[in-house]
N, C-alpha and C positions, 0 to 999 in steps of 0.2 A: 212403380206408379199404380194407383188404384183407379180402375175404370168402373163406374156404376152404370147399369143399364138405364135406369130412370125413365121408363116408358109407361104409358097407361096399362098396357097388357101385363107388364111385369108387376105393377102395383096390384092389379086384379088377382094375379096368380099368388103373389105373396100373401095378400089379405085372405084369400081362400085357405091358405095353409095356416093362418093364425086362428081361423074358426075352429073351436073345439069340437064342432059337429062334423068336421071333415073326416071321413073314414080313412083307413090305412091305404086302400086301393087308390082313392082319389089323391091322397097326399103323395104317394109315390109317383102317380101320373103327372102331377104338377111339378114335382121335383125334376122329373125327366124332361118335361117341356122347357123348364127354365134352363136346364143343362144345354139343350140345343140352342137356345137363344144366346147363352154365354159362349159356347164354342164358336158360333158364327162370328162374334166380335173378336174372340181370342186368336182366330186364324186369319185375320185380315191382312197381316203382313207376311204370312207364310206363302212361299212361292208355289205356284201350280206347276206340275210337270207334264210335259207332252207325252201322250201315250197313244199307241196305235191300237185300234179296235175295229172289229167287224160290226157294221150296222146293217139295217135293212136295205141300204143302198150301196153296200160294199164296204171296203176298208178305208178308214179315215183316221186322221190324227186329231185328238182332242186333249184338253188340259184337265187334269184332276190333281188332287192332293196325293203326295207320296205317303200312303198309309204306313209303309214300313218305317217311316221316320217318326211316327207318333207312338208315344208310350203314355198310357193313362194309368195313373197310380191313385188308388183310393185309400182313404183312412176308414177302415171298417168300424162299425157296420153301417153307419149313417150314410156313407158315401156310395154304397152299393147301387142304389137306383140311378145315381148320376153316371156311374161306370157303365151300367147296362145300356143306358141311352146312348152313350158315346160309342160303345162297342157295336151296337146295332147300326149306328151311322157309319162307322169305320171298322168293318169286320176283320180287316187284315192288319189292323193295328195290334199292339201288344198291351197287356194289362199287368199291373203289379198291385200288391196288397200289403198294407201296413195296418197293424192293430195297435192303436195307442189309446190308453184309457186314462182319464183324469181322475186323480184322487180327490174325492169331494171334500176332504178335510184340509189337505195341504194345497190343493188346486194345482198340483204338479202332475205331469204326464209320464206314463210308463209304457215303454214298447214291449209287447209280448208276442208279436208275430211279424216277420219280415220275409216277404216272398216277392221280390222285384227282379225282373230280368235285367240283362246287360243294358246299362243306360248310355254307354259311350256314343256320342254323336247324335243322340235322339233329342227331339223336342218333347220333354217330359212335362206332362200336364197333370198337376196334382188336384184332385177333386175331393171336396169336403163341404157339406152344406153350410156349416156354421163356423164362424170365427168369433169366439168369445174373448178369452184372454190372449189367444194366439199361441198358447203353449204347445198344443198338438201340432199345429202347422209348423212352428219353429223346429220342433223335434224332427218332423218329417223332412224339412228342408236340410237340416244339419246332417241327417242320414244320407240324403240323396245327392247333395251338391258335390261330395267327394267321389262320386261314381262317374264323373265326367260327362254328364249330359251336355248337349250343345246349348240348351236353354231350358229354364224351368218357368212354367206359367201356372198360376193358381186359379181355379174356378170355384166360386162360393156363392151360396144363395143369400144368406144374410150375415152381417158381422157387426161388431161394436166398433165405435171410433177408437176406443182405447186399444183393442187388440190389433186393429189395422195399423194404427200409428206405431205400435211396438214393432210390428213386422216390417213396415216401411223403413224404420230407422236402422234395423239390423240388415235388411236386404234391399237397398235402394234400387238395385238392378232388376228386382222381381216385378213382373207385371201381374196384377191381381184383377181379375174380372169378377165382379160381384153384382148380384141382382139388386140388392138394396142394403144400404147402411142404416142400421137402427139407431136409437137414441143414445144408449149408454149401457154399462154393466151395473147390476145392483150389488149389494154388499156380499152376496153369495156367488158373485162372478157369473151370473146368468144375464143373457141379453134381454134388454127391455126395449120394446114390448115383446120381441122374440116370437118363437113358435112353440115353445116347450121343448122336450127332448125329441129331436128328429128321429133318432133310431127307434125309440119306444113307439112313436106315433106311426112310423112306417111299417112296423112289424108286430103291432099289438102286444108289446111286451109290458106286463104289469110293472108299475113303479114300485 
């Protein structure tokens, strides 16, 4: 199921990303903020674990997330700021990396780097800012689902209705948390109105 944030703050942040005058630093900062809003929603059903800790008034038990159960996997390079934000929030979680590039002629994706730790029993959270055709995300899920995670969740900033529908049909059990669903894909398979190339804009990479 797809869950859209659909809040005034989300709209503000997304539309700041759309502005061509938004520089790389602010672009990354907004992506990170949106990532925190998304993870708050995505972990609503995850159980908190009681933990003993020393406070200024002595030893008490409090509830926190079990960070050792969380595995954040990013599709490089556009997903790196999302990963950084989540690892800052949960420094004891694990991180994994996939590099999947879309062929601009065939619109098909190719994997050229795979560095993901043991997934068994983990809540695997896949982070990628954009879902266009859904090809990269499908390739990532296909790679990861056979590694026996307990659950796979996806966090995305924007997506197209076409790409999301394709993923929902293939993986009805997958929960997708997305900041905003845009209007459509154009003939070149780019999201409209979209943000441009998120990786290029985050790292000042010439087109």
